[in-house]
C-alpha positions as CSV (number, residue, x, y, z in Angstrom):
1,M,96.3,84.9,210.2
2,E,100.0,84.6,210.7
3,L,100.5,83.9,207.0
4,R,98.4,86.9,206.0
5,E,100.3,89.2,208.4
6,A,103.6,87.9,207.0
7,V,102.5,88.7,203.4
8,K,101.4,92.2,204.4
9,A,104.8,92.8,206.1
10,L,106.7,91.5,203.0
11,Y,104.6,93.8,200.7
12,H,105.2,96.8,203.0
13,N,108.9,96.3,203.1
14,N,109.3,95.8,199.4
15,K,107.1,98.9,198.7
16,L,109.4,100.9,201.0
17,T,112.4,99.5,199.2
18,L,111.1,100.5,195.8
19,L,110.2,104.0,197.0
20,L,113.7,104.4,198.4
21,V,115.3,103.1,195.2
22,G,113.1,105.2,193.0
23,G,113.8,108.3,195.0
24,A,117.6,107.6,194.9
25,A,117.4,107.2,191.1
26,A,115.4,110.4,190.7
27,A,117.9,112.3,192.8
28,A,120.8,110.8,190.8
29,A,119.1,111.8,187.6
30,A,118.6,115.3,188.8
31,T,122.2,115.5,189.9
32,T,123.3,114.3,186.5
33,V,121.2,117.0,184.7
34,V,122.7,119.6,186.9
35,V,126.3,118.3,186.3
36,L,125.7,118.1,182.6
37,G,124.2,121.6,182.5
38,V,127.2,123.0,184.4
39,G,129.5,121.0,182.2
40,Y,127.9,122.3,179.0
41,K,128.1,125.8,180.3
42,Y,131.8,125.6,180.8
43,L,132.6,123.3,177.8
44,R,130.6,125.5,175.3
45,K,132.8,128.0,173.5
46,P,131.9,131.5,174.4
47,E,130.3,133.6,171.7
48,T,132.4,136.5,170.4
49,R,131.3,139.5,168.3
50,V,133.7,141.4,166.1
51,R,132.7,144.5,164.3
52,V,133.3,144.0,160.6
53,G,131.4,146.9,158.9
54,V,128.5,149.3,158.8
55,V,125.1,149.2,157.1
56,S,125.3,151.9,154.4
57,Q,122.1,151.1,152.5
58,L,119.0,149.0,152.8
59,F,116.9,148.1,149.8
60,V,113.4,146.6,149.5
61,H,112.3,145.3,146.1
62,P,108.5,145.1,146.3
63,L,108.1,144.1,142.7
64,K,110.3,141.2,141.5
65,S,112.8,142.7,139.0
66,G,111.3,146.2,139.7
67,K,112.9,149.3,141.0
68,A,114.5,149.2,144.4
69,A,113.2,151.3,147.3
70,S,115.9,152.6,149.5
71,V,114.7,152.7,153.1
72,P,116.3,154.0,156.3
73,L,115.3,151.0,158.4
74,A,113.5,147.7,157.9
75,E,112.1,144.7,159.7
76,C,114.2,141.6,159.0
77,L,111.7,138.8,158.7
78,K,112.0,135.2,157.7
79,L,110.7,136.0,154.2
80,G,112.9,139.1,153.8
81,L,113.0,142.8,154.5
82,K,109.8,144.7,155.2
83,C,109.3,148.5,155.6
84,G,105.8,149.7,156.3
85,Q,103.5,148.1,153.7
86,I,106.2,147.0,151.3
87,Q,108.0,143.7,151.6
88,D,110.7,142.3,149.5
89,R,109.5,140.5,146.3
90,Q,105.8,140.2,147.2
91,W,104.6,141.3,143.8
92,M,105.5,139.7,140.5
93,V,104.7,140.0,136.8
94,V,103.5,136.7,135.2
95,T,102.3,135.5,131.9
96,E,98.7,134.5,131.4
97,D,99.5,130.9,132.4
98,G,101.3,132.1,135.6
99,H,105.0,131.8,134.6
100,M,107.2,134.5,136.2
101,V,108.5,137.4,134.0
102,T,111.7,139.0,135.1
103,G,114.2,141.6,133.9
104,R,116.0,138.8,132.1
105,Q,113.1,138.7,129.6
106,E,111.8,142.3,130.1
107,P,114.7,144.6,131.1
108,G,112.4,147.6,131.3
109,L,110.9,146.2,134.5
110,V,113.8,147.6,136.5
111,L,112.4,151.1,136.0
112,V,108.9,150.2,137.3
113,S,108.3,151.5,140.8
114,L,105.7,149.8,143.0
115,M,104.9,151.5,146.3
116,C,102.0,151.5,148.8
117,E,100.2,154.6,150.0
118,G,97.4,153.9,152.5
119,A,95.3,151.1,151.1
120,D,96.5,151.6,147.6
121,V,99.3,150.3,145.4
122,C,101.0,152.9,143.2
123,L,102.6,151.8,139.9
124,N,104.9,154.2,138.1
125,G,107.2,154.0,135.1
126,P,108.8,156.3,132.5
127,D,106.3,158.0,130.3
128,M,103.4,156.3,132.0
129,A,100.6,157.9,134.1
130,E,100.6,156.6,137.7
131,L,98.2,153.7,138.3
132,R,96.6,153.3,141.7
133,F,94.6,150.2,142.8
134,P,93.7,148.6,146.1
135,I,96.2,146.4,147.9
136,N,93.5,144.1,149.0
137,Q,91.2,142.8,146.2
138,P,89.6,139.6,147.8
139,N,87.2,139.1,144.9
140,N,90.0,138.8,142.3
141,D,91.2,135.3,141.2
142,V,94.1,133.6,142.9
143,M,96.5,132.4,140.2
144,K,98.8,129.4,140.3
145,C,102.2,130.7,139.5
146,R,105.6,129.2,138.6
147,V,108.9,130.4,139.9
148,F,111.9,128.4,138.8
149,G,109.7,125.3,138.4
150,A,108.0,125.6,141.8
151,D,104.4,126.4,142.4
152,I,103.2,129.4,144.4
153,Q,100.0,131.4,144.5
154,G,99.4,135.0,143.8
155,R,96.3,137.2,143.9
156,D,95.7,138.8,140.5
157,C,95.8,142.6,140.7
158,G,93.2,143.2,138.1
159,D,92.8,144.1,134.4
160,E,93.9,147.7,134.8
161,A,97.3,146.7,136.2
162,S,97.6,144.1,133.4
163,R,96.9,146.7,130.7
164,W,99.3,149.2,132.3
165,L,102.1,146.6,132.1
166,V,101.3,145.6,128.5
167,R,101.4,149.3,127.4
168,Y,104.6,150.0,129.3
169,L,106.5,147.0,128.1
170,K,105.0,147.3,124.6
171,A,104.2,143.6,124.8
172,E,102.5,141.6,122.2
173,K,101.2,139.2,124.8
174,I,99.2,139.5,128.0
175,F,101.0,140.0,131.4
176,R,99.4,140.0,134.8
177,L,100.5,141.4,138.1
178,V,100.1,139.2,141.2
179,H,100.5,139.8,144.9
180,F,101.4,137.3,147.6
181,E,99.1,137.4,150.6
182,P,100.0,136.4,154.1
183,H,97.7,133.4,154.2
184,M,99.3,131.9,151.0
185,K,101.8,129.1,151.1
186,A,105.4,130.2,150.5
187,R,108.0,128.3,148.4
188,K,110.7,126.1,149.9
189,A,114.0,127.8,149.2
190,G,115.6,124.3,149.1
191,D,113.6,123.6,145.9
192,A,115.7,126.2,144.1
193,E,119.0,125.7,146.0
194,A,119.7,122.6,148.0
195,L,122.0,124.4,150.4
196,F,119.1,126.0,152.1
197,S,117.5,124.1,155.0
198,P,114.2,122.2,154.3
199,N,112.3,124.7,156.5
200,E,113.6,127.8,154.7
201,E,110.9,129.7,152.8
202,V,110.8,132.4,150.2
203,V,108.1,134.1,148.2
204,Y,109.0,135.4,144.7
205,S,112.8,135.8,145.4
206,D,115.0,133.5,143.3
207,C,116.1,131.5,146.3
208,G,117.1,133.3,149.5
209,P,115.4,135.9,151.6
210,I,118.4,138.3,152.1
211,M,121.2,139.2,149.7
212,L,124.1,141.1,151.2
213,L,126.9,142.9,149.3
214,S,129.7,145.3,150.3
215,E,130.5,148.7,148.7
216,A,134.1,147.7,148.5
217,S,133.3,144.6,146.3
218,V,131.4,146.8,143.9
219,K,134.3,149.3,143.8
220,H,136.8,146.5,143.2
221,L,134.7,145.3,140.2
222,S,134.2,148.9,138.9
223,S,138.0,149.3,138.8
224,K,138.2,146.6,136.2
225,L,135.4,148.0,134.0
226,D,135.4,150.9,131.4
227,K,132.3,152.2,133.1
228,A,131.7,152.0,136.9
229,V,128.6,150.2,138.2
230,T,126.5,150.8,141.3
231,V,125.3,148.5,143.9
232,E,121.7,148.7,142.6
233,R,122.7,146.7,139.5
234,F,123.1,143.6,141.8
235,R,119.8,144.1,143.7
236,P,121.1,143.6,147.2
237,N,119.0,144.0,150.3
238,V,121.8,145.0,152.7
239,V,124.8,147.0,151.6
240,I,127.9,147.2,153.9
241,S,130.6,149.8,154.0
242,D,133.8,150.1,156.1
243,C,135.2,146.7,155.1
244,E,137.6,145.2,152.6
245,A,136.4,143.9,149.2
246,F,134.8,140.5,149.4
247,A,135.1,140.4,153.2
248,E,131.5,139.3,153.2
249,D,132.5,136.0,151.7
250,S,133.8,134.9,155.1
251,W,131.0,136.1,157.4
252,E,129.2,132.8,158.3
253,E,127.0,134.4,161.0
254,I,126.4,138.1,161.6
255,Q,124.3,140.4,163.8
256,I,122.8,143.6,162.5
257,G,120.6,145.5,165.0
258,N,118.9,142.7,166.9
259,A,118.6,140.5,163.8
260,R,120.8,137.4,163.3
261,L,121.6,136.1,159.8
262,R,123.5,133.1,158.6
263,R,125.4,132.8,155.4
264,V,124.0,129.9,153.2
265,M,125.8,130.4,149.9
266,S,127.4,132.9,147.5
267,C,125.1,134.5,144.9
268,G,125.8,133.1,141.5
269,R,125.3,135.9,138.9
270,C,123.4,135.7,135.6
271,I,122.6,137.9,132.5
272,F,120.4,140.1,134.7
273,T,123.6,141.9,135.9
274,T,124.0,143.3,132.4
275,V,120.7,145.4,132.7
276,D,121.5,149.0,133.6
277,P,119.2,150.0,136.5
278,E,119.2,153.6,135.4
279,T,118.2,153.0,131.7
280,G,116.6,149.6,131.6
281,I,118.9,148.6,128.7
282,I,120.5,145.2,128.6
283,N,124.0,144.8,127.0
284,R,124.3,141.1,127.6
285,K,128.0,141.4,128.3
286,E,129.3,143.6,131.2
287,P,129.9,143.4,134.1
288,L,129.1,139.7,133.8
289,E,132.1,138.8,131.6
290,T,134.5,140.6,133.9
291,L,133.1,138.9,136.9
292,K,133.5,135.5,135.2
293,S,137.2,136.3,134.7
294,Y,138.0,136.4,138.4
295,R,135.1,135.4,140.6
296,Q,134.7,131.8,139.8
297,C,133.9,129.2,142.4
298,K,136.2,126.4,143.6
299,P,136.4,123.3,141.5
300,S,134.7,121.4,144.3
301,E,131.7,123.8,144.1
302,K,131.1,123.5,140.3
303,H,128.1,121.3,140.9
304,I,126.5,124.2,142.8
305,Y,127.4,127.3,140.8
306,K,128.4,125.8,137.5
307,S,129.9,128.7,135.4
308,A,128.1,131.5,137.3
309,P,130.5,134.1,138.9
310,L,130.0,134.8,142.6
311,F,129.2,138.2,143.8
312,G,127.5,138.9,147.2
313,Q,126.1,136.5,149.7
314,L,122.7,134.9,150.3
315,L,121.6,134.7,153.9
316,S,118.9,133.1,155.9
317,V,117.3,134.8,158.9
318,E,118.1,133.0,162.1
319,K,116.5,135.6,164.4
320,T,114.1,138.3,163.2
321,G,114.6,141.9,164.2
322,V,115.0,145.4,163.1
323,M,118.0,146.9,161.3
324,Q,118.7,150.4,160.1
325,V,121.2,152.4,158.1
326,G,124.2,153.1,160.3
327,D,124.0,149.9,162.3
328,H,127.3,148.1,163.0
329,V,127.7,144.7,161.5
330,Y,129.1,142.1,163.9
331,K,130.6,138.8,162.9
332,I,129.7,136.1,165.3
333,S,132.1,133.2,166.2
334,R,132.2,130.6,168.9
């Protein structure tokens, strides 16, 4: 009995010791967390916001390479700007086997307007009767499409839309119109441009969800041309006024309305800039040649941009929100 009582006493004492040690450790850990939290609060650089411009225009391009829709306000979503039922680059013209067709191959696309009214899509173009068809056509085929070598789906918009495009473009081959639906899988932006994060997604845009450009940059370019150009030629989503030319090159993080955007890379320009958005005529020279004369990248960035001149900035959406014309643009720094 004495032995049994001794063992019980030893167990009780050790258990009490373990509880005391465990409690002390937990208290120490909690204290450490508090100290670290307080330390982080005071060590972290405070965020500063500096006003750098004003939103002068917002553009949604519902149809890839189609006519821009100027809107007074827009939701800034992960996949791009959205206003009502139209969202940036959610419709696209493709060949019968699903390869994208853009203004590089068919300059006349820049004059095609795609808008939504109620449950209908409205297609308009010069010398063409308006075509209306339902936005949702669940019985139509889902096509496997190719955008810069990456696969993405699109719901075929029907034979009437196809015939309309063929007549308008005076094409000798069949074109189809496709629509990206919310349940479909988006493309990885990093597949087109490695500078985008692995989680960044886009639909039918070339590579980024938001393209930003300043009026001053366009004015600066126009001063070097025989004929001035407008911002529409460069297909931006967000146009900024009240800043210096190319100031946008240095805005690494900005806030517009309650949306936060982060600069990923400059926008390398191609032959599409030589398509006049008012006539749909391509000249294959200006303003691209002038841009090449003074807007080249640094030698260390040649592997990214090659010979493409830089004009405007591609941004990712860090925090979704709403922005509108007249909003101040704030540069965020820490």
